[in-house]
C-alpha positions in Angstrom: 77.7 -155.2 -44.2 75.1 -157.5 -42.9 75.9 -161.2 -42.6 72.3 -161.7 -44.0 72.9 -159.6 -47.2 72.4 -161.4 -50.5 75.4 -161.4 -52.9 75.0 -160.3 -56.5 77.0 -162.4 -59.0 77.9 -162.0 -62.7 75.3 -164.5 -63.7 72.6 -162.3 -62.1 73.7 -159.4 -64.2 73.8 -161.4 -67.4 70.3 -162.9 -66.7 69.0 -159.4 -66.0 70.3 -158.2 -69.4 69.0 -161.3 -71.2 65.5 -161.1 -69.8 65.2 -157.4 -70.6 66.2 -158.1 -74.2 63.8 -161.1 -74.4 60.9 -158.9 -73.2 61.4 -156.4 -76.0 58.7 -153.8 -75.9 57.5 -155.2 -72.6 60.8 -154.5 -70.8 60.6 -153.2 -67.3 63.5 -150.7 -67.7 65.7 -152.2 -65.0 69.2 -151.0 -64.3 70.5 -154.4 -65.5 72.6 -154.7 -62.4 71.3 -158.1 -61.5 69.1 -157.0 -58.6 65.9 -158.8 -59.8 67.6 -162.2 -60.5 69.4 -161.9 -57.1 66.1 -161.4 -55.3 64.6 -164.3 -57.3 67.3 -166.6 -56.0 66.6 -165.3 -52.5 62.9 -166.1 -52.7 63.7 -169.4 -54.4 66.0 -170.1 -51.3 69.1 -170.7 -53.4 70.6 -167.3 -52.8 74.1 -166.9 -51.4 74.5 -164.6 -48.4 77.5 -162.7 -47.0 77.8 -165.3 -44.2 78.0 -168.0 -46.9 80.7 -166.1 -48.7 82.7 -165.9 -45.5 82.8 -169.7 -45.3 84.9 -171.2 -48.1 83.4 -174.7 -48.0 79.8 -173.5 -47.8 80.4 -170.9 -50.5 82.0 -173.4 -52.9 79.1 -175.8 -52.6 76.4 -173.2 -53.1 78.2 -171.4 -55.9 78.7 -174.7 -57.8 75.0 -175.4 -57.7 74.1 -171.9 -58.8 76.6 -171.7 -61.7 75.5 -175.0 -63.1 71.8 -174.0 -62.9 72.4 -170.5 -64.3 74.6 -171.8 -67.1 71.8 -174.1 -68.2 69.4 -171.2 -68.3 71.8 -168.9 -70.2 72.9 -171.5 -72.7 69.6 -173.3 -73.3 67.0 -170.6 -72.9 68.8 -167.4 -73.8 71.5 -168.9 -76.2 74.2 -167.0 -74.3 77.6 -168.1 -72.9 77.8 -169.4 -69.4 80.4 -168.8 -66.6 83.5 -170.7 -65.5 82.9 -171.9 -61.9 86.5 -172.2 -60.9 87.4 -168.7 -61.9 84.3 -167.2 -60.2 85.2 -169.2 -57.1 88.7 -167.7 -57.1 87.5 -164.2 -57.7 84.9 -164.2 -55.0 87.0 -165.8 -52.4 89.4 -162.9 -53.0 86.5 -160.5 -52.5 85.6 -162.3 -49.3 88.9 -161.6 -47.8 88.7 -157.9 -48.7 85.2 -157.6 -47.3 85.7 -159.7 -44.2 86.6 -156.9 -41.8 83.3 -155.1 -42.6 80.9 -158.0 -42.3 79.0 -158.4 -39.0 75.6 -159.2 -37.6 74.0 -155.8 -38.1 70.6 -157.0 -36.7 72.3 -157.4 -33.3 74.2 -154.1 -33.6 71.1 -152.0 -34.5 68.9 -153.7 -31.9 71.5 -153.0 -29.2 71.8 -149.3 -30.3 68.1 -148.8 -30.2 67.7 -150.4 -26.8 70.5 -148.1 -25.5 68.5 -145.1 -26.6 70.9 -144.0 -29.4 69.7 -142.2 -32.5 69.7 -144.6 -35.4 68.8 -143.3 -38.9 67.4 -145.6 -41.5 67.4 -144.3 -45.1 65.3 -146.1 -47.7 66.4 -146.4 -51.3 64.2 -145.7 -54.3 60.5 -144.9 -53.5 57.3 -146.3 -52.1 55.6 -146.6 -55.5 58.4 -149.1 -56.5 57.4 -151.4 -53.6 57.1 -154.9 -55.1 53.7 -155.5 -53.4 52.1 -152.1 -53.0 53.7 -150.2 -55.9 53.0 -150.1 -59.6 53.7 -153.8 -60.2 55.4 -155.1 -62.3 57.2 -151.7 -62.8 58.7 -151.9 -59.4 61.9 -152.9 -57.6 62.5 -156.3 -56.0 62.2 -155.2 -52.4 60.1 -153.0 -50.0 61.4 -149.4 -50.0 58.9 -148.5 -47.3 59.1 -147.9 -43.5 58.0 -151.5 -43.1 60.8 -152.6 -45.4 63.2 -150.7 -43.2 62.2 -152.8 -40.2 62.7 -156.0 -42.3 66.0 -154.9 -43.8 67.4 -153.6 -40.5 66.1 -156.5 -38.4 64.1 -154.4 -35.9 60.4 -154.5 -34.8 57.9 -151.9 -36.0 57.5 -150.4 -32.5 61.2 -149.3 -32.6 60.4 -147.0 -35.5 59.9 -143.3 -34.7 59.9 -140.0 -36.6 59.1 -141.4 -40.1 59.9 -138.8 -42.7 58.4 -139.1 -46.2 61.0 -137.6 -48.6 59.0 -136.0 -51.4 60.3 -133.9 -54.3 58.4 -130.7 -55.0 57.5 -132.3 -58.4 57.3 -135.9 -59.5 59.8 -138.1 -61.4 60.0 -141.7 -62.5 62.9 -143.8 -63.9 62.0 -146.7 -66.2 58.6 -147.8 -67.6 55.2 -147.8 -65.9 52.2 -145.5 -65.5 52.8 -141.9 -64.5 49.5 -139.9 -64.4 51.1 -136.5 -64.0 53.9 -136.9 -66.5 54.6 -133.9 -68.6 55.9 -135.0 -72.0 56.2 -131.4 -73.2 58.1 -128.2 -72.8 57.4 -127.9 -69.0 58.6 -131.4 -68.4 61.8 -130.7 -70.4 62.3 -127.4 -68.5 62.1 -129.0 -65.1 64.3 -131.9 -66.1 67.0 -129.5 -67.4 66.9 -127.2 -64.4 67.0 -130.1 -62.0 69.5 -132.3 -64.0 67.1 -135.2 -63.7 69.1 -138.0 -65.2 69.5 -141.5 -63.7 72.4 -141.9 -61.3 73.3 -145.4 -62.5 72.2 -145.3 -66.1 72.3 -141.7 -67.1 68.9 -142.0 -68.6 66.6 -138.9 -68.7 64.1 -139.3 -65.8 60.5 -138.9 -66.6 59.2 -135.7 -65.0 55.7 -134.4 -64.0 53.8 -132.3 -61.6 53.7 -133.4 -57.9 51.2 -136.2 -57.5 49.8 -135.5 -54.1 47.3 -138.4 -54.6 50.1 -140.9 -54.9 52.0 -139.3 -52.0 48.8 -139.6 -49.9 48.8 -143.3 -50.7 52.5 -143.6 -49.8 51.8 -141.7 -46.5 49.2 -144.4 -45.6 51.7 -147.2 -46.5 54.5 -145.7 -44.4 52.7 -144.0 -41.5 54.6 -140.8 -42.3 55.0 -138.5 -39.2 56.4 -135.7 -41.3 57.2 -134.7 -44.9 60.6 -133.6 -46.1 59.9 -131.6 -49.2 63.1 -131.5 -51.4 64.2 -129.6 -54.5 61.7 -126.8 -53.9 64.1 -124.3 -55.5 63.8 -126.1 -58.9 60.4 -124.4 -59.2 61.7 -120.9 -58.6 61.5 -119.9 -62.2 58.1 -121.2 -63.1 55.2 -118.9 -63.7 52.6 -121.5 -62.9 52.8 -124.7 -60.8 50.3 -127.5 -60.6 49.6 -130.3 -58.0 47.5 -133.4 -58.7 45.0 -133.6 -55.8 43.0 -136.6 -57.1 42.1 -138.8 -60.0 39.0 -139.1 -62.1 37.8 -141.9 -64.4 35.0 -141.1 -66.9 34.1 -138.0 -64.8 33.9 -139.9 -61.5 36.4 -139.6 -58.6 38.7 -142.5 -58.0 39.0 -143.0 -54.2 41.5 -145.8 -54.0 45.0 -146.0 -55.6 44.4 -148.5 -58.4 46.4 -151.8 -58.6 45.2 -152.2 -62.2 47.8 -150.4 -64.3 45.6 -150.4 -67.4 43.0 -148.6 -65.3 45.7 -146.3 -63.7 46.9 -145.3 -67.2 43.4 -144.1 -68.1 42.7 -141.9 -65.0 42.6 -138.1 -65.5 44.6 -136.1 -62.9 42.6 -133.4 -61.1 45.0 -130.4 -60.7 45.1 -127.4 -58.5 47.0 -124.5 -60.0 49.3 -122.2 -58.1 51.0 -118.9 -59.1 54.8 -119.3 -59.1 56.8 -117.2 -56.5 59.4 -116.2 -59.2 62.3 -115.6 -56.9 65.3 -117.5 -55.7 64.9 -119.2 -52.3 68.2 -121.1 -51.9 69.7 -118.5 -49.5 66.6 -118.7 -47.1 67.1 -120.6 -43.9 64.0 -119.6 -42.0 60.6 -121.1 -43.0 58.8 -117.9 -42.2 61.0 -116.0 -44.7 59.9 -118.1 -47.7 57.8 -116.2 -50.2 54.1 -116.1 -49.3 53.2 -118.0 -52.6 55.8 -120.7 -51.7 54.4 -121.2 -48.2 50.9 -121.4 -49.7 52.1 -124.2 -52.0 53.7 -126.1 -49.1 50.7 -125.6 -46.8 48.4 -127.0 -49.4 50.7 -130.0 -50.1 50.6 -130.8 -46.4 46.9 -130.4 -46.2 46.3 -132.6 -49.3 48.5 -135.4 -48.0 47.4 -135.0 -44.3 51.0 -135.0 -42.9 52.8 -132.0 -41.4 56.0 -130.6 -43.0 59.2 -131.3 -41.0 61.9 -130.4 -43.5 62.2 -128.2 -46.6 65.2 -128.4 -48.9 66.0 -125.3 -50.9 69.2 -126.5 -52.5 71.5 -129.6 -52.8 73.9 -128.9 -49.9 73.4 -129.8 -46.3 73.3 -126.1 -45.4 70.4 -125.4 -47.8 68.0 -127.2 -45.5 65.2 -125.7 -43.5 64.3 -127.7 -40.4 60.7 -126.9 -39.7 60.2 -129.6 -37.0 63.3 -130.6 -35.0 62.5 -134.0 -33.7 66.1 -134.9 -32.7 
């Protein structure tokens, strides 16, 4: 655990819940786990990091300030009960001792491993369109789930990054609110959701489902400098008679070249679809790219062409073994 990692506290969670309730119909659809308020403290320079938690005196001082401030917010603005500082101090000092063996300067560790020529894998959480600067703001997360964000989070420079894979489902999903041009609020969306068991890992909420938005992925590819695509969950489409891919947007009959920042405008664009005939056979036992059905390979080749990035991995099932490595870069 990085010494620089920010710590989430119960007051973050309660503030997250309170603000979502306060927004009403304008809610963002957060997981209510306190992530946004924790990041707000970080940017406001009052956040508590793991290195602070490891130092009893520093931690006690910083926690006291935060609890006093958050209690005022909760009690005066949200009309909610605050927290007991002494009890939280005792609880978190206990957590500190349990976590202490796992806390280290991960920046130094990773930088050393990279300089030594070791293979280091960075895995981003969430998705590029949830980036708080370049995604569908404000329906985003609080961080940068991009290749650039991996550099910041891991504490390495951009020239240390190689073999950047864009992990892309063979269809599109979204959790929470926000625009979703290719969303299928119909029988096909329900069918894909049921086959794929698309429900939120944390919340259990049904994920919103739609056709693959290659236009959005093309934008993500530019943000991340993808070297390869890793197409996942391809087997979910096995039973479909017809498959569509969004290859662009139109507004009032005219093509939209950029990916819009204006969500009101984005909600009004019309997806331009290319339609494919489904391959209608199970592919989960296939381990060689060339043995995939011709219609399946046509679908993959067109996705690669539309996005402008070669395919490096194809997943045909949930297990490690059900992965076809098209380009072995390691």
